[in-house]
Each structure stands twice: as C-alpha cells, then as structure tokens.
C-alpha positions in Angstrom: 88.9 68.7 101.1 91.6 71.4 101.8 89.6 74.1 99.9 86.7 73.6 102.3 89.0 73.8 105.3 90.5 77.0 103.9 87.1 78.5 103.3 85.8 77.6 106.8 89.0 78.8 108.4 88.7 82.1 106.5 85.1 82.5 107.8 86.1 81.7 111.4 89.2 83.9 111.1 87.2 86.8 109.7 84.8 86.6 112.6 87.6 86.2 115.1 89.5 89.2 113.5 86.4 91.4 114.0 86.2 90.4 117.6 89.9 90.9 118.3 90.0 94.3 116.6 87.1 95.4 118.9 89.0 93.7 121.7 92.0 95.9 121.1 89.8 99.0 121.1 88.5 97.7 124.4 92.0 97.2 125.8 93.1 100.7 124.6 90.1 102.2 126.5 90.8 100.1 129.6 94.5 101.2 129.5 93.4 104.9 129.1 90.8 104.9 131.9 92.4 102.4 134.3 96.2 102.1 133.5 97.6 99.5 135.9 95.5 100.7 138.8 94.2 98.5 141.6 90.6 98.5 140.2 91.8 96.8 137.0 94.0 94.3 138.9 91.0 93.4 141.1 88.9 92.9 138.0 91.5 90.8 136.3 91.7 88.4 139.2 87.9 88.2 139.5 87.4 87.6 135.8 90.0 84.8 135.8 88.2 82.8 138.5 85.0 82.1 136.6 87.0 81.6 133.5 88.6 78.6 135.1 85.2 76.9 135.6 84.1 78.1 132.2 87.0 76.4 130.7 86.3 73.2 132.7 82.6 72.9 132.4 81.8 74.9 129.3 84.2 75.7 126.5 86.6 73.0 127.6 83.9 70.3 127.4 82.5 71.8 124.2 85.8 71.8 122.3 87.4 68.6 123.6 84.3 66.3 123.8 81.0 67.7 122.6 82.1 69.0 119.2 84.1 65.9 118.2 81.3 63.5 119.3 78.5 65.7 117.8 80.5 65.9 114.5 79.9 62.2 114.1 76.2 63.0 113.5 76.6 65.4 110.7 74.3 63.2 108.5 71.7 62.9 111.3 70.7 66.4 112.5 67.7 65.1 114.4 69.8 62.8 116.6 72.4 65.6 117.0 69.8 68.0 118.3 68.4 65.3 120.6 71.8 64.8 122.1 72.4 68.5 122.3 69.2 69.1 124.2 70.2 66.5 126.8 73.6 68.1 127.0 72.3 71.5 127.7 69.8 70.1 130.3 72.7 68.5 132.1 74.9 71.6 132.1 72.1 73.9 133.4 72.3 72.0 136.6 76.1 71.7 136.7 76.7 75.4 136.0 74.1 76.4 138.5 75.9 74.5 141.3 79.3 75.8 140.2 78.1 79.4 140.1 76.5 79.1 143.6 79.7 77.6 145.1 81.7 80.3 143.4 79.6 83.1 145.0 79.9 81.4 148.5 83.6 80.8 148.4 84.7 84.0 146.5 86.8 85.2 149.4 88.7 82.0 149.7 89.3 81.8 145.9 90.7 85.4 145.8 93.0 84.6 148.7 94.4 81.6 146.8 94.8 83.2 143.4 96.2 86.5 144.5 97.8 86.3 148.0 99.6 89.5 147.4 96.3 91.3 147.5 96.0 90.6 151.3 98.4 93.5 151.9 95.9 95.9 150.3 92.5 95.5 151.9 90.7 97.8 149.4 92.0 95.8 146.4 91.3 92.5 148.1 87.7 93.3 149.1 87.0 94.8 145.7 88.3 91.6 144.0 86.0 89.5 146.3 83.0 91.6 145.4 83.8 91.5 141.7 84.3 87.7 141.9 80.8 87.1 143.3 79.2 89.1 140.4 81.4 87.6 137.6 80.4 84.0 138.6 77.0 84.9 137.1 78.8 85.2 133.8 80.0 81.7 134.2 76.4 80.4 134.1 75.6 82.4 131.0 78.7 81.7 129.0 78.7 78.1 130.0 75.3 77.5 128.4 76.4 79.6 125.4 79.5 77.3 124.9 77.3 74.2 124.7 75.0 75.8 122.1 78.1 76.8 120.1 79.3 73.2 120.1 76.2 72.3 118.1 76.9 75.1 115.7 80.4 73.9 115.2 79.2 70.3 114.5 76.8 71.8 111.9 79.9 73.6 110.4 78.3 77.0 111.1 81.5 78.7 112.0 80.8 82.4 111.6 78.3 82.8 114.5 80.6 81.2 117.1 83.4 83.4 115.8 81.6 86.7 116.2 79.9 85.8 119.4 82.7 87.2 121.6 82.1 90.6 119.9 79.4 91.2 122.4 81.8 91.2 125.3 84.0 93.8 123.5 81.1 96.0 122.5 79.7 95.9 126.1 83.1 97.1 127.4 83.5 99.8 124.8 80.0 101.3 125.3 80.2 100.9 129.1 83.7 102.5 129.4 83.0 105.4 127.0 79.6 106.4 128.3 79.4 105.2 131.9 82.9 104.8 133.4 83.0 108.2 135.0 79.7 107.6 136.8 80.3 104.0 137.8 84.1 103.7 137.7 84.4 101.0 140.4 81.8 98.6 138.9 81.5 99.4 135.3 83.8 96.6 134.1 81.7 94.0 136.0 78.4 95.4 134.7 79.8 95.1 131.1 80.6 91.4 131.7 77.1 90.5 132.8 75.5 92.4 129.9 77.8 90.6 127.5 77.0 87.2 129.0 73.3 87.7 128.3 74.0 88.7 124.7 76.4 85.8 124.1 73.8 83.3 125.3 70.8 84.8 123.3 72.6 85.4 120.0 73.8 81.8 119.2 70.6 80.3 120.6 68.5 82.3 118.1 70.6 81.0 115.1 70.5 77.4 116.4 66.7 77.6 116.6 66.8 78.7 112.9 68.5 75.4 112.2 65.5 73.6 113.7 66.8 73.0 117.2 64.1 72.7 119.9 65.2 72.7 123.5 63.4 70.5 126.0 64.7 70.5 129.6 64.9 66.9 131.0 67.8 66.6 133.5 67.1 63.0 134.5 66.7 61.7 131.0 70.0 63.4 130.0 71.7 61.2 132.6 70.6 58.1 130.6 71.5 59.3 127.1 74.3 57.0 125.9 76.2 59.7 124.0 76.1 62.1 126.9 77.5 59.3 129.1 80.2 58.7 126.5 81.1 62.4 126.5 81.3 62.4 130.3 83.7 59.5 130.3 85.9 61.2 127.8 85.6 64.4 129.7 87.0 63.1 133.0 90.7 63.4 132.0 89.9 66.8 130.3 88.6 68.1 133.6 92.1 67.8 135.0 93.7 69.2 131.8 91.5 72.3 132.2 92.4 72.6 135.8 96.1 72.3 135.0 95.8 75.0 132.2 94.2 77.5 134.6 96.7 76.6 137.3 99.4 77.7 134.9 97.5 81.0 134.5 97.3 81.2 138.2 101.0 80.7 138.4 101.5 83.9 136.4 98.8 85.7 138.5 100.3 84.6 141.9 103.8 85.5 141.0 102.7 88.7 139.4 100.9 89.7 142.6 104.2 89.5 144.5 104.9 93.2 144.2 108.0 93.2 146.3 109.8 90.9 143.8 108.3 91.7 140.4 107.3 95.3 140.8 104.1 97.3 141.2 101.6 96.9 138.3 103.1 93.6 137.1 99.8 91.8 137.1 98.3 94.4 134.8 101.3 94.3 132.5 100.9 90.5 132.1 97.2 91.2 131.2 98.1 93.7 128.5 101.0 91.6 127.0 98.8 88.5 127.1 96.1 90.4 125.1 98.6 90.9 122.3 99.8 87.3 122.4 96.2 86.1 122.3 95.4 88.1 119.2 97.4 85.9 116.7 96.7 82.9 118.9 93.0 83.3 118.5 93.0 84.6 114.9 95.3 81.8 113.6 95.7 78.9 116.0 92.1 78.8 117.4 90.6 79.3 113.9 92.7 76.6 112.3 92.2 74.2 115.2 88.5 74.6 115.6 87.8 74.1 111.9 90.2 71.2 111.7 88.8 69.3 114.7 85.4 68.8 113.0 86.9 67.1 109.9 89.6 65.3 111.9 86.9 63.8 114.1 85.0 62.7 111.0 88.1 61.2 109.3 89.0 59.3 112.5 85.4 58.0 112.9 85.5 56.7 109.3 89.0 55.2 109.7 90.5 57.6 107.0 93.9 58.3 108.6 95.5 59.3 105.3 93.3 62.4 105.1 93.6 62.9 108.8 97.4 63.2 108.5 97.1 65.4 105.4 94.8 67.8 107.2 97.0 67.9 110.3 100.1 68.8 108.2 98.2 71.4 106.2 97.0 73.0 109.4 100.5 72.9 111.0 102.0 74.5 107.9 99.6 77.4 108.0 100.4 78.0 111.7 104.0 78.3 110.8 103.3 80.6 107.9 101.4 83.1 109.9 102.9 82.8 113.4 106.7 82.8 112.8 106.8 86.3 111.2 104.7 87.7 114.0 107.1 86.3 116.6 110.0 88.0 114.9 108.0 91.3 114.8 107.2 91.0 118.5 110.8 90.2 119.5 112.3 93.0 117.6 109.7 95.7 118.2 107.9 94.8 121.5 108.3 98.2 123.1 107.3 100.1 120.0 104.2 98.0 119.6 103.1 98.5 123.2 103.8 102.2 122.9 101.6 102.6 119.8 98.7 100.6 121.2 98.5 101.4 124.9 100.6 104.4 125.9 98.1 107.1 126.7 96.2 108.4 129.7 97.2 106.5 132.9 99.4 104.0 130.9 102.7 105.7 131.5 106.4 105.0 130.8 106.7 102.5 133.7 103.7 100.6 132.4 105.2 100.6 128.9 108.6 99.2 130.0 107.1 96.5 132.1 104.5 95.4 129.6 107.1 95.4 126.7 109.3 93.1 128.8 106.5 90.7 129.4 105.6 90.7 125.7 109.2 90.1 124.7 109.5 86.9 126.8 106.0 85.7 126.0 106.9 85.9 122.3 109.3 83.0 122.6 106.4 80.7 123.5 103.9 81.9 120.9 104.7 79.3 118.3 104.5 76.6 121.0 101.2 77.9 122.4 99.7 77.7 118.9 101.2 74.2 118.1 99.9 72.9 121.4 96.4 74.0 120.5 96.5 72.1 117.2 98.0 69.0 118.7 95.6 68.9 121.6 92.6 69.3 119.3 94.0 66.5 117.2 94.2 64.2 120.3 90.5 65.1 121.0 89.6 64.2 117.4 91.1 60.8 118.2 88.9 60.7 121.3 92.0 60.7 123.5 91.8 63.2 126.4 94.2 61.4 128.7 97.6 62.1 127.1 97.2 65.9 126.8 96.1 65.9 130.5 99.2 64.0 131.7 101.6 66.1 129.7 99.9 69.3 130.8 100.4 68.2 134.4 104.2 67.7 134.0 104.4 71.1 132.1 102.7 72.8 135.0 105.4 71.7 137.3 108.1 72.9 134.9 106.3 76.2 134.7 106.2 76.6 138.5 109.9 75.8 138.9 111.1 78.0 136.0 108.9 81.0 136.9 110.0 80.8 140.6 113.7 80.8 139.5 113.6 83.3 136.7 111.4 86.0 138.4 114.3 87.0 140.6 116.9 88.0 137.9 114.3 89.0 135.3 111.4 90.3 137.5 108.0 89.9 135.7 109.8 89.0 132.5 111.0 85.8 134.2 107.5 84.7 134.9 106.6 85.2 131.2 109.8 83.3 130.1 109.0 80.5 132.4 105.6 80.1 130.8 107.2 80.1 127.3 109.8 77.5 128.2 107.1 75.3 129.8 105.1 75.6 126.5 108.1 74.4 124.5 108.3 71.4 126.8 104.6 70.7 126.5 104.7 70.9 122.7 107.6 68.6 122.3 106.1 65.8 124.5 102.7 66.2 122.8 104.3 65.8 119.4 106.3 62.8 120.5 103.1 60.9 121.7 101.0 62.1 118.8 103.5 60.4 116.3 103.5 57.3 118.4 99.7 57.2 118.3 99.0 57.8 114.6 102.3 56.7 113.0 104.9 58.5 110.9 103.9 61.8 109.2 105.7 63.2 106.1 107.1 66.5 107.3 109.9 66.9 104.7 108.1 69.7 102.8 107.2 71.3 106.1 110.8 71.5 107.2 111.9 73.2 104.0 109.0 75.7 104.2 109.8 76.4 107.9 113.4 77.2 107.2 112.4 79.6 104.4 109.9 81.4 106.6 112.3 81.5 109.5 115.0 83.1 107.4 112.6 85.6 106.0 111.1 86.4 109.4 114.5 87.2 111.0 115.3 89.5 108.1 112.0 91.2 108.6 112.7 91.7 112.3 116.0 93.3 111.6 114.5 95.7 109.1 111.8 96.6 111.5 114.3 97.4 114.2 116.4 99.6 111.8 113.4 101.5 110.5 111.9 102.1 114.0 115.3 103.4 115.2 115.8 105.9 112.3 112.2 107.0 111.3 111.1 110.3 113.0 107.5 110.9 111.7 105.8 110.2 115.0 105.0 106.8 116.5 101.8 106.1 114.6 103.2 107.0 111.1 106.5 105.2 111.9 104.5 102.0 112.7 102.4 102.2 109.6 105.5 102.6 107.5 107.2 99.6 109.2 104.1 97.3 109.0 103.6 98.2 105.3 107.3 97.6 104.5 107.3 94.3 106.3 104.3 93.1 104.5 105.9 94.0 101.2 109.2 92.2 102.2 107.3 89.1 103.3 105.2 88.8 100.2 108.0 89.6 97.7 110.7 87.6 99.7 108.3 84.7 100.2 107.6 84.6 96.5 111.3 84.6 95.6 112.1 81.9 98.2 109.2 79.8 96.9 107.1 79.8 100.1 104.1 77.6 99.3 101.4 79.8 100.8 102.5 82.8 98.9 102.2 80.9 95.6 98.7 79.7 96.7 97.7 83.3 97.4 98.9 84.4 93.9 97.0 81.6 92.3 93.8 82.4 94.3 94.0 86.1 93.3 94.5 85.3 89.6 91.6 82.8 89.6 89.2 85.4 91.0 90.1 87.9 88.3 
C-alpha cells in the first residue's frame, strides 16, 4: 500500500517540481521587469479575484467533493465517466454565470479587495481592466479542474501535476519576447493563453482514457451522484470563501501603504511564492495522492489502513518541511537576495520581502498540516467541520493582523496569518481525532524531535556560513545548500531518522 503511495507521490511531486522551477523563473523575470511597481500590484489584485471563484467552483469542488466521490468508482470506469460528463455540463453553466458577473462587477470587487488603490486612479483603473479580462481565465481553468478530478480518480497523477506548467511557460515567453511592446497588458495576455492550454491538455489525455463528453445540463441536475456532490459541497463553498477572505485580509492590509509601506503588496506576493513552493511540492502532492486512497479506505470501512496512511503522510510532511522552515528562518534575506534581487527589485524590495518570508515561515508547517487534515476530512465525506474551523480562524487572522501590522508593518500581517494557521491546525487535529478515534503517534513524536534538533543545527550552520563566506551570493548559496544537504543526510542517518534509512534501502535495492 505505502509503496504505491510513495510512487504516486513521487510522480505528482516530480510534475509539481517541474512546474514550480518554471514558476521561479517566471517570478524572477517578473521581479526583473516589474519590481514592486503599480502594474504588478494591479495584476496581483486582478488575478486573485478570479482565483477566489476558481477555488470555490472549480478546484475547491474538484478536490473536496468530486475526487473523493469519483474515487469510489475506480472499478467502474464507465459509470465514473458518465458522472464526470454530467459534472462538466453543470459547471459549464455555473462558470459562465460566475464569469459574466465578475466582468460586470469588476469595479466593485477591486474596491473591496484593495481599497488602498482608490488613492491612485491609474492603478485602480488598471486593476479593474485586468480583472475583467482575468475572469475569462476563471471559465477556462474551472473546466480544466473538473477534468483533472477525473484524472485523479483514475490515479493518473502526472498530467494534473504538470498542467500548471503552461501558465509559467506562457509568462516566461510573454515577458521575455513581448513585455517591452505590451508592458501594461502582457501579464494578462499570458494568463488567457495559459488558460486555453490548461483546458486542452488534460482533456486530450482524458479522451485517451475513453472519456466522451456529452453536454446535457438538465440531465446533470437529475444525476444522483452529482446531487450528492452538491450537498457535500455546500459547506465547502463557505470554506473556500473563508480561505480567500483570509487572502484578502493580507491584500487589504498590504494595500494600506501609509501603515505597512509602499510595495508591501508585491512583497507579500514574492514571499508567498517561496512559501508556496514547498507547500505545493510536498503538502499538495502528499495530500492529493492520499485523498484518493483515503476515500477508498473509508468507503470500504477499512479505518486501520486509513490511519496508517494518514500517519505515513504526516511523517513525510514533517521530514521535508521542518528543515525548510529552519532554512527560511535563518537565511530569509539571503534567499530573497539570490532569487529576486536584480533589475527593479532593489534593496527596499529585498528588506520588505525578506521580512514577510521570515514571518510566513512560522506558519509553513501548519499550512501543510492543515492541507492534509482537510483532505482527510473530505475523504471522510465531511466538509462541515473544516468550514466551521476555517471561519473561526479567519476572525483570529483579522484580529491578529490588524494588531501586529502597527509594530511589525507588513511583517505583522504575515505573522498574523501564521498564528491563525497554528490555531486552525490545532482545532482541526482535535476534531479529526474525535471523529476517527485514537491514532498511534509515538513513533512520529520521536522522529519529529530528531528532525527538529537536526533542523535547528542546520539553520545555525547556514547563518554562520552565509556570514563568513565571501565568494559572491550565488556561490555562497550553493555552498550553503550543499553543506546543509550533507549535514541533513549524515546527521539524519546517525540520529536514526526513518526516512533517511528508507532512502538508503531504496538506493541499495536499485543497484
């Protein structure tokens, strides 16, 4: 069982890694050409708005409801495809309505999400224009997400993992070759091109599996499994809204230039990109693979394997994420300097972004743990508890961010989000244990302490090396990363970290 999970996680992780590497190249180019300028901030706001609805009506539905339910039909592909066809028919209509409303009310939406933009008419009007165009992306990526849910249920993980590559490639090609000619609108054009590619690519591979789409909106309203998904989805709608409201909190507070400083919104974007890299590579890969089998185990009443898979997934999150947190905490400014500092990304942008990354790092473990816990609830066909806890956490986030942004500026907004995530994780875990019963975490606690000790040591070494090496920032970072990897592997083996031993055994078996 666990070997298949590792293999599928590896496949999904590899595809995600490819996408994220290209994503970093994209962000480096954006930083070079746009820095923290108003054009970028207008784009960030406009791109977040359709992402809210995408999360609610597309990926949120796909991950929380469609994939778990469709996974129950792994032994009946014909029925799975029938349900999938009805699902796509339904969402063509829903997404069309949502997109139309987004275009009509774009001005109002920008006013709500970024009230600080009202003081700058150029930036505000640009954000409104961008928003109207990016809502088209909502329609395209929304359909893509429902197609991807079928691929997940079929355990075809690689295609969904690399699908985001098209967004990054579109940005890279657009910025490199067309940004000087179409500076104001090139980012928006890239988004639309990417949306078309992200819809066509997974659909082609789904057709190769034998899927035939037949549009029938009214029949989809009568499909029992679609009705079941909709009922499960109602609490998830609110959870999606709450999640993006928490993102809006960061955006709204970041737009208050008089308090947090000029360019704060862009600094949150850049720091969040770094946080999202390990989150996507590790937490999303692990959680998206796990939810398929967790759903199957729950459907069959096999809670013993359900718990084993959950613990195994949680242990792997600890193994990968805790060392990265330490590295971010001890070397945040150096990391930002190596990746982004060039062109219009100057010393002020560096200091502000490094501060945000530092405080976001405290919440990285909780962000990842929340993802696994929430997907586990979805596998149990429970979408209500995560929604309730997310609501309370949103209030905590608002209060903490509003208080902390005065002494810590934009860093206080990031810290507020991290502390709210810790609260969210704790309550989710409490209710998860109440729902499925006691889980044996004794071995996990021991492994966590070993990894934590090793990670703190790695962070101290990183700080010492970065302070004393003088070969140039790129060579210095290569030396530091290489040294930390060596320390982690050797130290982990000496301390008896389980994943290191598994890695050694895997390498020896392949020889």
